N, C-alpha and C positions, 0 to 999 in steps of 0.2 A: 491445385489453388485453394479449394474449398477446405482440404486438411490445415492447410497454412493459415487460413482465416480463423478456423475454429479454435487452433492452438493460441493464435494472437488474442481473440476474444476470451477464451479461457484463462489465460494468464493475465490478461487487463484487469478482469473483473476479480480474480484472486487477489492482484496487487491492490485494487481498491479496497478489499477487505482487510488490508493491514492499517488503513487508516480509520475506518469505521467497520464493524463488523456486519451490522445489519442494512445500513443504507445501500450497499451495492446488491444485496439480495433482494431489497424492496424494488430497485430498478430493474433489475433482471425480471423480477415477477411479473413488474407492468409491461415490460418489454415483451416477455412472452405471450402475455394475454392480448396484446395490441397486435401481435403478429410480426414484431419487429425483430424478434429473436426466436431461434429454434433450439430446442434440448433434445439431448440423446433420449432413447427409449429409457423409462423407469424414473423420469423426471417430469411426469405429466402433473404431479403434485403442485409444481411451482405455477400452475394455472388456476389453481382453486381458490375460492373465495377465503377460506380458512388461512391458507398461506400468505394472501395479501393481507389480511387483517394482522396477523403475527408479526409480519414483518414491519408494517407500518407502526405498529404498537412498540415493537423492540426496539426500532430505529428513533423513534421520539424519546423513550425513555433514555437510551444511549446517548443522544445528544444532549439531553438536558443533565444528565448525570456529569458529562465531561465539562459542563459550564460551571461545576462546584468545586471550587478549590479543595485539594486533599482527597475528596472524592474521587477525582479522576485517576488519582494513583492508585485507588483500589481496584478501580474499574480495570486499569492495565493489567493488574494480576490476574484478574478474570478472562480479561478480553485477548490476552496473548495466546492461550491455547484456543480460545474460541475462534480467533482470527484465522489460525492455522485450519481449522476443522472447516470453517466457512469457506476459505480458499481451496481446500481440497473438493468440497461438494460442488462449488460452482464451477471449478475446472473440470471434475467429472461430466458435469451436466453438458459440456462442450466437447469431450473426448469420445463421442460416440463412434468416431471412426476406428477406434482400437477395438470395438467389439468383434466387429468380424475376423480379426487377425489374431488378437491376443486375448480376448475375452475380458471377463468382469475383473478378474485379478489383475491383469495388466493394466486396465484402464484406472481402477483406483490406486495402483502403485504409482503409475505414472502422474495422477493427479495430486497425491500425496506429495511426491517431490517436486514437481513443477509448480503447481497451485498452491499447496500448503507452504511450500519453502519460499515463494514470491510473497505471500501473505506474512509469514513471519519474519523475514527480512525487513519488510517496510514497517511492521509492528515494531520491532526493535528499534528502527530509527526513530519513530514517534515517541517511545518511553524515553529515549536519550535525549529527544529534544524537549520534552515535557521536565524532565529532570533539570536540565539546564535552565529553562525558564523558571522553575521553582527555585533554584539556587541563586538567580539574578533577581526576581521580582518577589521572592517569598510566597509564590502561588497566584499573585495578582494578574501576572500576564498569562496564565494558562488558559483563561477563556478565550483569548485572542487567539492563542495557538490551536485550540480545540475548535475554533470556528474556521480556521484555515484548514485543519485536518479534514473537516466535514465537508467544506467546499472540494477539496482535492478529492475525497472519496466519490461524491456525486459527479463531478467533472469528467474523472476518469472513466467511471461507469458508464456514462451516457457517451462519451467519446469513443470508448472500446466498442460499444453496440453500433454505434452509428459509422465510425470510420476508424476502424482498428489498424489500418496500416498507416493512416496519418498520425494517430496518437503515437505507435511507437517509434514513428520518423521523429517526432518533437521529442519523446523522451529519449531516444540515443542521441539526438543532437545536444538536447539539455545535460545529458550525462558526460559526453565528450568535454562540452564547456566547462562543466563543473570540474571536471578532472584537470583540465589545463589550468583552470583559475586557482585550484588547490597547488598545483605544482609551481606556479608562478609566485604564488603566496609564500610557499616554504621556500623556495629559492630566496626570495626576497628577504624573509627572516634570517636565513642563513648569512647571506650578503651583511645585513645589518648587524648580526653577531660578531661577525670576522671583523668588521670596521671598528665595532667597540672594543674588542680585544686588542685590535692594533692600537687603538688610541691609548689603551691603558698601558701597552708595552713600551711605547716611544716616550713617555715621560719618565718611566722607570730607567730607561737606558740611559736618558739624558742626565738623570742624576748620578 
């Protein structure tokens, strides 16, 4: 059970890094210092004052940067690989159970594939959403998108630490609902297209 919880926490924090690179790291650092989160050996640096200050400053700068239209696109270029790195690190901090069986190489490989992959997928989604917002609003709607992303990063990170099972249950339900909504939307569009085609064929036939 403990291993499963560690995996859920590691993947949850990694996914949050896809929304904001440093906000989940800051929350994890605070949680470790408060005793609400444990990390595997080798990650004691996350409890240091230097790490807390660095993550706090970086989080503030990242949040402010994403509120500036067009600057957010430049940040996306830099934060995409950074999100993968952050997701890998934060996942590795929770995968200490691998040390006794697979060693460091296995732990970091698993962290890169699972944690880095989760962060990368989420980051790719945020880039696509921001591109759509820029196309529709000329960049004026991007600050709102960025605010929502920051809220997601903080909420997911906090819920991952406090209630990882509940978080993943909610995410899975949301994913299922989203897939079904997309399928129904696709079927409705297909039906509407067929109706339009049929309406076009009928007049032509009558003539």
